[in-house]
N, CA and C atoms of all chains as a GROMACS GRO file, in nm:
protein
  612
    1MET      N    1  10.202  14.178   5.315
    1MET     CA    2  10.147  14.097   5.219
    1MET      C    3   9.978  14.069   5.260
    2PRO      N    4   9.897  14.095   5.195
    2PRO     CA    5   9.754  14.086   5.206
    2PRO      C    6   9.726  13.921   5.247
    3LYS      N    7   9.629  13.905   5.312
    3LYS     CA    8   9.595  13.758   5.359
    3LYS      C    9   9.516  13.721   5.248
    4ILE      N   10   9.555  13.607   5.176
    4ILE     CA   11   9.468  13.550   5.050
    4ILE      C   12   9.486  13.400   5.079
    5ALA      N   13   9.376  13.343   5.069
    5ALA     CA   14   9.368  13.201   5.098
    5ALA      C   15   9.472  13.100   5.001
    6ASN      N   16   9.561  13.059   5.056
    6ASN     CA   17   9.657  12.997   4.984
    6ASN      C   18   9.639  12.851   4.959
    7LYS      N   19   9.555  12.849   4.865
    7LYS     CA   20   9.492  12.705   4.788
    7LYS      C   21   9.466  12.705   4.670
    8PRO      N   22   9.505  12.611   4.562
    8PRO     CA   23   9.450  12.619   4.450
    8PRO      C   24   9.301  12.628   4.400
    9ASP      N   25   9.256  12.726   4.315
    9ASP     CA   26   9.135  12.758   4.301
    9ASP      C   27   9.099  12.744   4.164
   10SER      N   28   9.058  12.612   4.104
   10SER     CA   29   9.047  12.627   3.972
   10SER      C   30   8.935  12.668   3.906
   11ALA      N   31   8.820  12.707   3.985
   11ALA     CA   32   8.717  12.787   3.934
   11ALA      C   33   8.750  12.910   3.909
   12ARG      N   34   8.821  12.990   4.010
   12ARG     CA   35   8.855  13.136   3.988
   12ARG      C   36   8.973  13.130   3.854
   13ARG      N   37   9.046  13.047   3.861
   13ARG     CA   38   9.141  13.024   3.752
   13ARG      C   39   9.068  13.029   3.626
   14ASP      N   40   8.992  12.930   3.617
   14ASP     CA   41   8.913  12.912   3.502
   14ASP      C   42   8.824  13.039   3.446
   15ALA      N   43   8.775  13.114   3.527
   15ALA     CA   44   8.698  13.220   3.496
   15ALA      C   45   8.789  13.307   3.444
   16PHE      N   46   8.922  13.343   3.539
   16PHE     CA   47   9.005  13.440   3.466
   16PHE      C   48   9.042  13.404   3.329
   17LEU      N   49   9.065  13.279   3.305
   17LEU     CA   50   9.114  13.246   3.174
   17LEU      C   51   9.021  13.284   3.082
   18SER      N   52   8.902  13.259   3.119
   18SER     CA   53   8.774  13.281   3.022
   18SER      C   54   8.774  13.405   2.978
   19GLU      N   55   8.806  13.499   3.056
   19GLU     CA   56   8.817  13.653   3.043
   19GLU      C   57   8.920  13.720   2.991
   20ASN      N   58   9.043  13.638   2.975
   20ASN     CA   59   9.145  13.705   2.966
   20ASN      C   60   9.237  13.603   2.855
   21ASN      N   61   9.208  13.619   2.735
   21ASN     CA   62   9.246  13.495   2.619
   21ASN      C   63   9.405  13.503   2.636
   22ALA      N   64   9.445  13.612   2.646
   22ALA     CA   65   9.589  13.617   2.631
   22ALA      C   66   9.683  13.542   2.751
   23TRP      N   67   9.608  13.484   2.833
   23TRP     CA   68   9.650  13.416   2.950
   23TRP      C   69   9.608  13.245   2.887
   24GLN      N   70   9.688  13.144   2.928
   24GLN     CA   71   9.666  13.007   2.907
   24GLN      C   72   9.722  12.910   3.003
   25LEU      N   73   9.637  12.821   2.999
   25LEU     CA   74   9.669  12.708   3.113
   25LEU      C   75   9.825  12.655   3.066
   26ALA      N   76   9.907  12.644   3.165
   26ALA     CA   77  10.041  12.603   3.105
   26ALA      C   78  10.004  12.441   3.078
   27GLY      N   79  10.065  12.360   2.970
   27GLY     CA   80  10.026  12.239   2.924
   27GLY      C   81  10.017  12.166   3.034
   28ASP      N   82  10.125  12.131   3.111
   28ASP     CA   83  10.129  12.006   3.195
   28ASP      C   84  10.122  12.027   3.342
   29ARG      N   85  10.060  12.146   3.388
   29ARG     CA   86  10.066  12.178   3.527
   29ARG      C   87   9.975  12.280   3.556
   30ASP      N   88   9.942  12.262   3.691
   30ASP     CA   89   9.823  12.373   3.706
   30ASP      C   90   9.883  12.518   3.724
   31ALA      N   91   9.930  12.584   3.616
   31ALA     CA   92   9.974  12.716   3.604
   31ALA      C   93   9.924  12.799   3.490
   32ILE      N   94   9.932  12.918   3.498
   32ILE     CA   95   9.901  12.997   3.388
   32ILE      C   96   9.996  13.080   3.358
   33THR      N   97   9.974  13.088   3.209
   33THR     CA   98  10.130  13.151   3.136
   33THR      C   99  10.073  13.237   3.010
   34ARG      N  100  10.169  13.355   2.998
   34ARG     CA  101  10.116  13.442   2.866
   34ARG      C  102  10.263  13.493   2.848
   35GLN      N  103  10.261  13.513   2.692
   35GLN     CA  104  10.381  13.575   2.624
   35GLN      C  105  10.351  13.715   2.602
   36PHE      N  106  10.463  13.778   2.636
   36PHE     CA  107  10.446  13.917   2.595
   36PHE      C  108  10.551  13.972   2.510
   37GLN      N  109  10.532  14.067   2.434
   37GLN     CA  110  10.622  14.097   2.304
   37GLN      C  111  10.622  14.220   2.299
   38PHE      N  112  10.756  14.287   2.297
   38PHE     CA  113  10.775  14.434   2.305
   38PHE      C  114  10.886  14.477   2.161
   39ALA      N  115  10.918  14.599   2.139
   39ALA     CA  116  10.960  14.670   2.034
   39ALA      C  117  11.114  14.618   2.030
   40ASP      N  118  11.179  14.598   2.181
   40ASP     CA  119  11.316  14.538   2.168
   40ASP      C  120  11.343  14.508   2.323
   41PHE      N  121  11.458  14.455   2.328
   41PHE     CA  122  11.524  14.416   2.467
   41PHE      C  123  11.503  14.528   2.569
   42SER      N  124  11.531  14.641   2.536
   42SER     CA  125  11.520  14.736   2.647
   42SER      C  126  11.400  14.750   2.679
   43GLU      N  127  11.265  14.750   2.602
   43GLU     CA  128  11.162  14.763   2.645
   43GLU      C  129  11.084  14.635   2.711
   44ALA      N  130  11.144  14.507   2.666
   44ALA     CA  131  11.114  14.387   2.732
   44ALA      C  132  11.164  14.401   2.905
   45PHE      N  133  11.308  14.448   2.899
   45PHE     CA  134  11.352  14.434   3.037
   45PHE      C  135  11.309  14.567   3.132
   46ALA      N  136  11.252  14.668   3.069
   46ALA     CA  137  11.180  14.760   3.136
   46ALA      C  138  11.065  14.720   3.202
   47PHE      N  139  10.997  14.621   3.112
   47PHE     CA  140  10.860  14.586   3.172
   47PHE      C  141  10.891  14.467   3.291
   48MET      N  142  11.019  14.388   3.259
   48MET     CA  143  11.044  14.296   3.359
   48MET      C  144  11.067  14.375   3.476
   49THR      N  145  11.149  14.476   3.479
   49THR     CA  146  11.159  14.532   3.571
   49THR      C  147  11.049  14.583   3.677
   50ARG      N  148  10.940  14.625   3.618
   50ARG     CA  149  10.824  14.671   3.667
   50ARG      C  150  10.745  14.558   3.757
   51VAL      N  151  10.758  14.442   3.673
   51VAL     CA  152  10.699  14.318   3.724
   51VAL      C  153  10.786  14.267   3.820
   52ALA      N  154  10.923  14.301   3.833
   52ALA     CA  155  10.997  14.236   3.960
   52ALA      C  156  10.957  14.314   4.084
   53LEU      N  157  10.922  14.464   4.053
   53LEU     CA  158  10.897  14.552   4.195
   53LEU      C  159  10.772  14.503   4.226
   54VAL      N  160  10.652  14.478   4.143
   54VAL     CA  161  10.531  14.415   4.186
   54VAL      C  162  10.558  14.309   4.261
   55ALA      N  163  10.649  14.182   4.206
   55ALA     CA  164  10.647  14.068   4.278
   55ALA      C  165  10.693  14.061   4.390
   56GLU      N  166  10.825  14.176   4.429
   56GLU     CA  167  10.863  14.184   4.523
   56GLU      C  168  10.787  14.242   4.671
   57LYS      N  169  10.692  14.319   4.576
   57LYS     CA  170  10.585  14.390   4.679
   57LYS      C  171  10.485  14.277   4.740
   58MET      N  172  10.441  14.215   4.659
   58MET     CA  173  10.344  14.095   4.683
   58MET      C  174  10.414  13.984   4.727
   59ASP      N  175  10.550  13.978   4.762
   59ASP     CA  176  10.612  13.843   4.807
   59ASP      C  177  10.551  13.706   4.740
   60HIS      N  178  10.549  13.746   4.578
   60HIS     CA  179  10.515  13.643   4.509
   60HIS      C  180  10.588  13.649   4.373
   61HIS      N  181  10.667  13.554   4.341
   61HIS     CA  182  10.740  13.558   4.242
   61HIS      C  183  10.716  13.479   4.103
   62PRO      N  184  10.734  13.533   3.997
   62PRO     CA  185  10.679  13.461   3.867
   62PRO      C  186  10.799  13.341   3.847
   63GLU      N  187  10.749  13.280   3.747
   63GLU     CA  188  10.875  13.188   3.676
   63GLU      C  189  10.853  13.266   3.533
   64TRP      N  190  10.974  13.305   3.511
   64TRP     CA  191  10.958  13.383   3.388
   64TRP      C  192  11.092  13.362   3.281
   65SER      N  193  11.073  13.371   3.167
   65SER     CA  194  11.181  13.371   3.072
   65SER      C  195  11.196  13.492   2.964
   66ASN      N  196  11.322  13.500   2.926
   66ASN     CA  197  11.315  13.635   2.819
   66ASN      C  198  11.410  13.588   2.707
   67THR      N  199  11.396  13.621   2.587
   67THR     CA  200  11.462  13.619   2.482
   67THR      C  201  11.438  13.731   2.409
   68TYR      N  202  11.543  13.838   2.372
   68TYR     CA  203  11.542  13.965   2.321
   68TYR      C  204  11.427  14.041   2.363
   69ASN      N  205  11.304  14.032   2.259
   69ASN     CA  206  11.201  14.140   2.261
   69ASN      C  207  11.073  14.043   2.352
   70ARG      N  208  11.097  13.928   2.380
   70ARG     CA  209  10.986  13.863   2.424
   70ARG      C  210  10.984  13.793   2.590
   71VAL      N  211  10.892  13.793   2.656
   71VAL     CA  212  10.896  13.751   2.794
   71VAL      C  213  10.786  13.663   2.811
   72VAL      N  214  10.824  13.543   2.856
   72VAL     CA  215  10.722  13.452   2.896
   72VAL      C  216  10.690  13.434   3.061
   73VAL      N  217  10.557  13.472   3.102
   73VAL     CA  218  10.541  13.456   3.227
   73VAL      C  219  10.455  13.350   3.268
   74THR      N  220  10.504  13.264   3.382
   74THR     CA  221  10.412  13.141   3.421
   74THR      C  222  10.385  13.178   3.575
   75LEU      N  223  10.275  13.183   3.628
   75LEU     CA  224  10.232  13.188   3.759
   75LEU      C  225  10.176  13.048   3.820
   76SER      N  226  10.233  13.028   3.943
   76SER     CA  227  10.154  12.931   4.014
   76SER      C  228  10.222  12.924   4.153
   77THR      N  229  10.127  12.893   4.230
   77THR     CA  230  10.184  12.916   4.368
   77THR      C  231  10.235  12.790   4.431
   78HIS      N  232  10.388  12.779   4.440
   78HIS     CA  233  10.450  12.667   4.466
   78HIS      C  234  10.412  12.583   4.562
   79ASP      N  235  10.402  12.675   4.696
   79ASP     CA  236  10.350  12.604   4.838
   79ASP      C  237  10.225  12.523   4.812
   80ALA      N  238  10.139  12.578   4.744
   80ALA     CA  239  10.000  12.537   4.741
   80ALA      C  240   9.987  12.426   4.604
   81GLY      N  241  10.084  12.428   4.503
   81GLY     CA  242  10.076  12.320   4.430
   81GLY      C  243   9.968  12.365   4.318
   82GLY      N  244   9.938  12.508   4.300
   82GLY     CA  245   9.872  12.530   4.194
   82GLY      C  246   9.834  12.685   4.159
   83VAL      N  247   9.726  12.731   4.092
   83VAL     CA  248   9.713  12.858   4.077
   83VAL      C  249   9.622  12.900   4.180
   84THR      N  250   9.649  13.004   4.251
   84THR     CA  251   9.558  13.033   4.384
   84THR      C  252   9.525  13.194   4.334
   85ALA      N  253   9.442  13.232   4.435
   85ALA     CA  254   9.392  13.383   4.412
   85ALA      C  255   9.512  13.483   4.394
   86ARG      N  256   9.635  13.437   4.448
   86ARG     CA  257   9.738  13.542   4.450
   86ARG      C  258   9.799  13.542   4.316
   87ASP      N  259   9.779  13.422   4.244
   87ASP     CA  260   9.837  13.410   4.088
   87ASP      C  261   9.738  13.528   4.013
   88ILE      N  262   9.617  13.510   4.037
   88ILE     CA  263   9.520  13.566   3.963
   88ILE      C  264   9.548  13.689   3.974
   89GLU      N  265   9.582  13.767   4.100
   89GLU     CA  266   9.577  13.899   4.138
   89GLU      C  267   9.713  13.958   4.056
   90MET      N  268   9.827  13.855   4.057
   90MET     CA  269   9.937  13.918   3.999
   90MET      C  270   9.928  13.906   3.866
   91ALA      N  271   9.875  13.811   3.798
   91ALA     CA  272   9.828  13.832   3.655
   91ALA      C  273   9.760  13.986   3.610
   92LYS      N  274   9.674  13.977   3.700
   92LYS     CA  275   9.572  14.110   3.663
   92LYS      C  276   9.683  14.230   3.672
   93ALA      N  277   9.787  14.235   3.775
   93ALA     CA  278   9.878  14.328   3.787
   93ALA      C  279   9.978  14.362   3.662
   94ILE      N  280  10.033  14.248   3.621
   94ILE     CA  281  10.125  14.224   3.523
   94ILE      C  282  10.042  14.293   3.394
   95GLY      N  283   9.921  14.238   3.366
   95GLY     CA  284   9.847  14.268   3.251
   95GLY      C  285   9.850  14.448   3.241
   96ARG      N  286   9.830  14.505   3.366
   96ARG     CA  287   9.824  14.638   3.382
   96ARG      C  288   9.952  14.686   3.327
   97LEU      N  289  10.023  14.643   3.393
   97LEU     CA  290  10.173  14.697   3.348
   97LEU      C  291  10.201  14.690   3.190
   98ALA      N  292  10.149  14.577   3.122
   98ALA     CA  293  10.173  14.557   2.996
   98ALA      C  294  10.103  14.644   2.910
   99ASN      N  295   9.986  14.680   2.948
   99ASN     CA  296   9.904  14.771   2.865
   99ASN      C  297   9.942  14.920   2.915
  100GLY      N  298  10.031  14.932   2.986
  100GLY     CA  299  10.074  15.103   3.021
  100GLY      C  300   9.972  15.150   3.116
  101GLU      N  301   9.878  15.073   3.189
  101GLU     CA  302   9.771  15.124   3.256
  101GLU      C  303   9.813  15.166   3.397
  102VAL      N  304   9.940  15.140   3.463
  102VAL     CA  305   9.976  15.180   3.578
  102VAL      C  306  10.088  15.266   3.564
  103MET      N  307  12.982  14.864   1.901
  103MET     CA  308  13.001  14.717   1.958
  103MET      C  309  13.140  14.666   1.870
  104PRO      N  310  13.228  14.614   1.929
  104PRO     CA  311  13.338  14.582   1.860
  104PRO      C  312  13.312  14.483   1.774
  105LYS      N  313  13.414  14.467   1.675
  105LYS     CA  314  13.408  14.390   1.538
  105LYS      C  315  13.448  14.270   1.580
  106ILE      N  316  13.391  14.124   1.602
  106ILE     CA  317  13.408  14.022   1.637
  106ILE      C  318  13.342  13.940   1.528
  107ALA      N  319  13.432  13.832   1.495
  107ALA     CA  320  13.383  13.735   1.371
  107ALA      C  321  13.257  13.655   1.411
  108ASN      N  322  13.141  13.687   1.344
  108ASN     CA  323  13.021  13.621   1.395
  108ASN      C  324  12.994  13.502   1.311
  109LYS      N  325  13.062  13.391   1.370
  109LYS     CA  326  13.064  13.252   1.319
  109LYS      C  327  13.083  13.174   1.428
  110PRO      N  328  13.044  13.072   1.455
  110PRO     CA  329  13.062  12.951   1.565
  110PRO      C  330  13.200  12.920   1.546
  111ASP      N  331  13.225  12.884   1.675
  111ASP     CA  332  13.357  12.888   1.696
  111ASP      C  333  13.389  12.766   1.804
  112SER      N  334  13.383  12.651   1.785
  112SER     CA  335  13.365  12.526   1.863
  112SER      C  336  13.488  12.510   1.933
  113ALA      N  337  13.608  12.551   1.869
  113ALA     CA  338  13.746  12.552   1.939
  113ALA      C  339  13.755  12.629   2.059
  114ARG      N  340  13.700  12.746   2.041
  114ARG     CA  341  13.700  12.862   2.158
  114ARG      C  342  13.601  12.820   2.249
  115ARG      N  343  13.481  12.762   2.211
  115ARG     CA  344  13.381  12.749   2.288
  115ARG      C  345  13.427  12.611   2.395
  116ASP      N  346  13.505  12.518   2.316
  116ASP     CA  347  13.538  12.394   2.427
  116ASP      C  348  13.656  12.441   2.503
  117ALA      N  349  13.731  12.526   2.483
  117ALA     CA  350  13.840  12.578   2.532
  117ALA      C  351  13.786  12.652   2.656
  118PHE      N  352  13.684  12.716   2.634
  118PHE     CA  353  13.604  12.818   2.757
  118PHE      C  354  13.555  12.709   2.841
  119LEU      N  355  13.479  12.623   2.795
  119LEU     CA  356  13.413  12.528   2.895
  119LEU      C  357  13.493  12.451   2.961
  120SER      N  358  13.643  12.414   2.931
  120SER     CA  359  13.696  12.317   3.012
  120SER      C  360  13.767  12.413   3.090
  121GLU      N  361  13.791  12.529   3.084
  121GLU     CA  362  13.834  12.631   3.196
  121GLU      C  363  13.728  12.666   3.279
  122ASN      N  364  13.613  12.672   3.241
  122ASN     CA  365  13.484  12.747   3.347
  122ASN      C  366  13.382  12.618   3.337
  123ASN      N  367  13.392  12.546   3.457
  123ASN     CA  368  13.311  12.443   3.475
  123ASN      C  369  13.175  12.492   3.510
  124ALA      N  370  13.163  12.589   3.550
  124ALA     CA  371  13.016  12.640   3.589
  124ALA      C  372  12.929  12.634   3.471
  125TRP      N  373  13.002  12.655   3.348
  125TRP     CA  374  12.923  12.680   3.234
  125TRP      C  375  12.921  12.524   3.158
  126GLN      N  376  12.796  12.507   3.094
  126GLN     CA  377  12.799  12.369   3.022
  126GLN      C  378  12.745  12.384   2.884
  127LEU      N  379  12.763  12.278   2.786
  127LEU     CA  380  12.698  12.286   2.657
  127LEU      C  381  12.538  12.252   2.692
  128ALA      N  382  12.483  12.361   2.638
  128ALA     CA  383  12.336  12.321   2.638
  128ALA      C  384  12.319  12.168   2.545
  129GLY      N  385  12.237  12.090   2.615
  129GLY     CA  386  12.208  11.947   2.574
  129GLY      C  387  12.219  11.958   2.413
  130ASP      N  388  12.111  12.024   2.375
  130ASP     CA  389  12.060  11.967   2.222
  130ASP      C  390  12.084  12.080   2.124
  131ARG      N  391  12.187  12.177   2.158
  131ARG     CA  392  12.217  12.271   2.060
  131ARG      C  393  12.356  12.325   2.083
  132ASP      N  394  12.385  12.416   1.992
  132ASP     CA  395  12.518  12.477   2.000
  132ASP      C  396  12.517  12.612   2.092
  133ALA      N  397  12.504  12.595   2.211
  133ALA     CA  398  12.483  12.675   2.325
  133ALA      C  399  12.542  12.646   2.457
  134ILE      N  400  12.575  12.785   2.524
  134ILE     CA  401  12.636  12.720   2.670
  134ILE      C  402  12.543  12.794   2.785
  135THR      N  403  12.532  12.737   2.868
  135THR     CA  404  12.441  12.751   2.975
  135THR      C  405  12.497  12.759   3.108
  136ARG      N  406  12.478  12.842   3.198
  136ARG     CA  407  12.475  12.817   3.326
  136ARG      C  408  12.384  12.859   3.415
  137GLN      N  409  12.363  12.813   3.549
  137GLN     CA  410  12.284  12.831   3.649
  137GLN      C  411  12.342  12.910   3.756
  138PHE      N  412  12.283  13.008   3.797
  138PHE     CA  413  12.348  13.119   3.904
  138PHE      C  414  12.235  13.088   4.020
  139GLN      N  415  12.287  13.088   4.160
  139GLN     CA  416  12.184  13.086   4.234
  139GLN      C  417  12.230  13.190   4.350
  140PHE      N  418  12.136  13.263   4.400
  140PHE     CA  419  12.130  13.386   4.504
  140PHE      C  420  12.045  13.349   4.623
  141ALA      N  421  12.088  13.466   4.708
  141ALA     CA  422  12.006  13.456   4.837
  141ALA      C  423  11.861  13.478   4.828
  142ASP      N  424  11.823  13.551   4.748
  142ASP     CA  425  11.678  13.560   4.727
  142ASP      C  426  11.637  13.642   4.594
  143PHE      N  427  11.515  13.649   4.564
  143PHE     CA  428  11.480  13.724   4.436
  143PHE      C  429  11.548  13.864   4.417
  144SER      N  430  11.536  13.930   4.519
  144SER     CA  431  11.610  14.081   4.509
  144SER      C  432  11.748  14.062   4.453
  145GLU      N  433  11.803  13.969   4.495
  145GLU     CA  434  11.956  13.937   4.488
  145GLU      C  435  11.960  13.908   4.319
  146ALA      N  436  11.885  13.819   4.290
  146ALA     CA  437  11.874  13.725   4.166
  146ALA      C  438  11.848  13.851   4.058
  147PHE      N  439  11.726  13.931   4.076
  147PHE     CA  440  11.699  14.016   3.996
  147PHE      C  441  11.802  14.150   3.977
  148ALA      N  442  11.876  14.169   4.084
  148ALA     CA  443  11.978  14.273   4.083
  148ALA      C  444  12.091  14.220   3.977
  149PHE      N  445  12.135  14.094   3.991
  149PHE     CA  446  12.248  14.018   3.889
  149PHE      C  447  12.184  14.049   3.755
  150MET      N  448  12.040  14.026   3.729
  150MET     CA  449  11.982  14.022   3.596
  150MET      C  450  11.986  14.162   3.547
  151THR      N  451  11.952  14.250   3.630
  151THR     CA  452  11.964  14.414   3.600
  151THR      C  453  12.100  14.423   3.552
  152ARG      N  454  12.204  14.386   3.603
  152ARG     CA  455  12.342  14.424   3.556
  152ARG      C  456  12.380  14.338   3.426
  153VAL      N  457  12.338  14.237   3.411
  153VAL     CA  458  12.365  14.139   3.277
  153VAL      C  459  12.279  14.219   3.173
  154ALA      N  460  12.154  14.281   3.219
  154ALA     CA  461  12.073  14.340   3.092
  154ALA      C  462  12.142  14.460   3.045
  155LEU      N  463  12.230  14.532   3.147
  155LEU     CA  464  12.307  14.641   3.106
  155LEU      C  465  12.411  14.615   3.022
  156VAL      N  466  12.499  14.518   3.056
  156VAL     CA  467  12.602  14.454   2.968
  156VAL      C  468  12.577  14.399   2.836
  157ALA      N  469  12.413  14.340   2.835
  157ALA     CA  470  12.368  14.279   2.695
  157ALA      C  471  12.346  14.392   2.618
  158GLU      N  472  12.292  14.483   2.662
  158GLU     CA  473  12.228  14.618   2.573
  158GLU      C  474  12.374  14.686   2.506
  159LYS      N  475  12.458  14.703   2.611
  159LYS     CA  476  12.602  14.777   2.581
  159LYS      C  477  12.649  14.678   2.462
  160MET      N  478  12.666  14.546   2.486
  160MET     CA  479  12.725  14.465   2.398
  160MET      C  480  12.630  14.423   2.262
  161ASP      N  481  12.525  14.488   2.276
  161ASP     CA  482  12.394  14.453   2.170
  161ASP      C  483  12.412  14.294   2.161
  162HIS      N  484  12.415  14.227   2.248
  162HIS     CA  485  12.402  14.082   2.230
  162HIS      C  486  12.320  14.012   2.368
  163HIS      N  487  12.245  13.942   2.342
  163HIS     CA  488  12.132  13.921   2.439
  163HIS      C  489  12.123  13.798   2.474
  164PRO      N  490  12.119  13.758   2.609
  164PRO     CA  491  12.088  13.623   2.639
  164PRO      C  492  11.970  13.565   2.633
  165GLU      N  493  11.946  13.431   2.632
  165GLU     CA  494  11.799  13.382   2.668
  165GLU      C  495  11.820  13.317   2.797
  166TRP      N  496  11.731  13.381   2.897
  166TRP     CA  497  11.741  13.362   3.032
  166TRP      C  498  11.607  13.328   3.102
  167SER      N  499  11.608  13.259   3.208
  167SER     CA  500  11.489  13.254   3.295
  167SER      C  501  11.528  13.267   3.445
  168ASN      N  502  11.436  13.290   3.493
  168ASN     CA  503  11.455  13.302   3.662
  168ASN      C  504  11.333  13.247   3.728
  169THR      N  505  11.368  13.178   3.844
  169THR     CA  506  11.264  13.115   3.909
  169THR      C  507  11.296  13.165   4.087
  170TYR      N  508  11.248  13.275   4.131
  170TYR     CA  509  11.299  13.318   4.274
  170TYR      C  510  11.440  13.342   4.260
  171ASN      N  511  11.524  13.262   4.338
  171ASN     CA  512  11.678  13.296   4.350
  171ASN      C  513  11.737  13.241   4.272
  172ARG      N  514  11.694  13.159   4.152
  172ARG     CA  515  11.756  13.082   4.064
  172ARG      C  516  11.764  13.164   3.914
  173VAL      N  517  11.884  13.184   3.872
  173VAL     CA  518  11.874  13.264   3.724
  173VAL      C  519  11.950  13.155   3.608
  174VAL      N  520  11.892  13.116   3.523
  174VAL     CA  521  11.958  13.038   3.414
  174VAL      C  522  11.990  13.118   3.282
  175VAL      N  523  12.113  13.111   3.262
  175VAL     CA  524  12.164  13.189   3.151
  175VAL      C  525  12.192  13.125   3.022
  176THR      N  526  12.126  13.127   2.901
  176THR     CA  527  12.190  13.052   2.802
  176THR      C  528  12.241  13.121   2.680
  177LEU      N  529  12.366  13.104   2.629
  177LEU     CA  530  12.420  13.200   2.536
  177LEU      C  531  12.455  13.147   2.414
  178SER      N  532  12.402  13.193   2.292
  178SER     CA  533  12.439  13.140   2.184
  178SER      C  534  12.412  13.252   2.070
  179THR      N  535  12.459  13.276   1.939
  179THR     CA  536  12.466  13.377   1.865
  179THR      C  537  12.340  13.336   1.772
  180HIS      N  538  12.223  13.390   1.745
  180HIS     CA  539  12.119  13.356   1.684
  180HIS      C  540  12.165  13.345   1.515
  181ASP      N  541  12.223  13.459   1.503
  181ASP     CA  542  12.244  13.490   1.330
  181ASP      C  543  12.342  13.384   1.308
  182ALA      N  544  12.439  13.361   1.392
  182ALA     CA  545  12.568  13.257   1.338
  182ALA      C  546  12.498  13.134   1.367
  183GLY      N  547  12.408  13.094   1.440
  183GLY     CA  548  12.370  12.966   1.458
  183GLY      C  549  12.452  12.852   1.547
  184GLY      N  550  12.504  12.950   1.654
  184GLY     CA  551  12.617  12.875   1.749
  184GLY      C  552  12.696  12.987   1.830
  185VAL      N  553  12.772  12.898   1.919
  185VAL     CA  554  12.842  12.966   1.992
  185VAL      C  555  12.950  13.044   1.951
  186THR      N  556  12.967  13.188   1.952
  186THR     CA  557  13.047  13.266   1.873
  186THR      C  558  13.164  13.330   1.988
  187ALA      N  559  13.249  13.402   1.958
  187ALA     CA  560  13.334  13.484   2.045
  187ALA      C  561  13.249  13.585   2.128
  188ARG      N  562  13.147  13.642   2.080
  188ARG     CA  563  13.073  13.726   2.124
  188ARG      C  564  13.005  13.663   2.264
  189ASP      N  565  12.978  13.541   2.249
  189ASP     CA  566  12.914  13.464   2.356
  189ASP      C  567  12.991  13.431   2.473
  190ILE      N  568  13.134  13.402   2.449
  190ILE     CA  569  13.224  13.374   2.533
  190ILE      C  570  13.278  13.504   2.614
  191GLU      N  571  13.298  13.633   2.524
  191GLU     CA  572  13.277  13.753   2.574
  191GLU      C  573  13.196  13.772   2.660
  192MET      N  574  13.071  13.754   2.633
  192MET     CA  575  12.967  13.760   2.731
  192MET      C  576  12.947  13.705   2.856
  193ALA      N  577  12.993  13.551   2.844
  193ALA     CA  578  12.979  13.465   2.945
  193ALA      C  579  13.100  13.502   3.054
  194LYS      N  580  13.204  13.556   3.004
  194LYS     CA  581  13.303  13.588   3.104
  194LYS      C  582  13.264  13.729   3.144
  195ALA      N  583  13.189  13.835   3.090
  195ALA     CA  584  13.144  13.958   3.188
  195ALA      C  585  13.042  13.918   3.272
  196ILE      N  586  12.958  13.819   3.236
  196ILE     CA  587  12.858  13.763   3.344
  196ILE      C  588  12.927  13.699   3.443
  197GLY      N  589  13.019  13.607   3.418
  197GLY     CA  590  13.080  13.570   3.530
  197GLY      C  591  13.139  13.654   3.651
  198ARG      N  592  13.214  13.758   3.595
  198ARG     CA  593  13.260  13.850   3.649
  198ARG      C  594  13.169  13.940   3.748
  199LEU      N  595  13.046  13.987   3.691
  199LEU     CA  596  12.935  13.990   3.768
  199LEU      C  597  12.888  13.944   3.888
  200ALA      N  598  12.860  13.811   3.844
  200ALA     CA  599  12.801  13.716   3.959
  200ALA      C  600  12.906  13.702   4.082
  201ASN      N  601  13.039  13.722   4.028
  201ASN     CA  602  13.147  13.710   4.134
  201ASN      C  603  13.178  13.840   4.199
  202GLY      N  604  13.092  13.912   4.168
  202GLY     CA  605  13.106  14.072   4.232
  202GLY      C  606  13.266  14.120   4.182
  203GLU      N  607  13.309  14.094   4.091
  203GLU     CA  608  13.456  14.147   4.056
  203GLU      C  609  13.443  14.272   3.954
  204VAL      N  610  13.305  14.320   3.903
  204VAL     CA  611  13.313  14.434   3.854
  204VAL      C  612  13.216  14.528   3.938
   0.00000   0.00000   0.00000
């Protein structure tokens, strides 16, 4: 796993959010969240499987939920108590998967 | 998909809950919920993958969330507005997967 400073970085978080409107600040905590919608459950779970592989590789895991064709991903670094550079990195990686860019 | 009556069945639901203490009534709605805990994310997602295959086969999908090694599964039949025989059938199938019986 790459060595990235493990501390909340609100400036980086806010810069990311301003450039990526699909992601939002989670209401009541220092976390970012995004909802993804797919054609059906099969497509949604295929996406989840790819995210799971990225998460395991990064040793950084999302909080997420799924209902049929919808997936809600929330990212925050538990140990750090907020959104760190690792969350931003993961958000970008997940966004690329959702867009089919990877 | 087997033909099962698609209507809420509170008697069957309550009988299932009384025999399967790991499942509970979801607080504010006619749904049943259970939390599963695994050694790590990899084990948790392996379980989710097996549940996903069952769900697709049954054409009946859970609402679920995952945080690292924990998975919370909630079952209810959206179209019927409550817990039906299909949810009980799926709960049993999921329980067998979690116990490594299948």
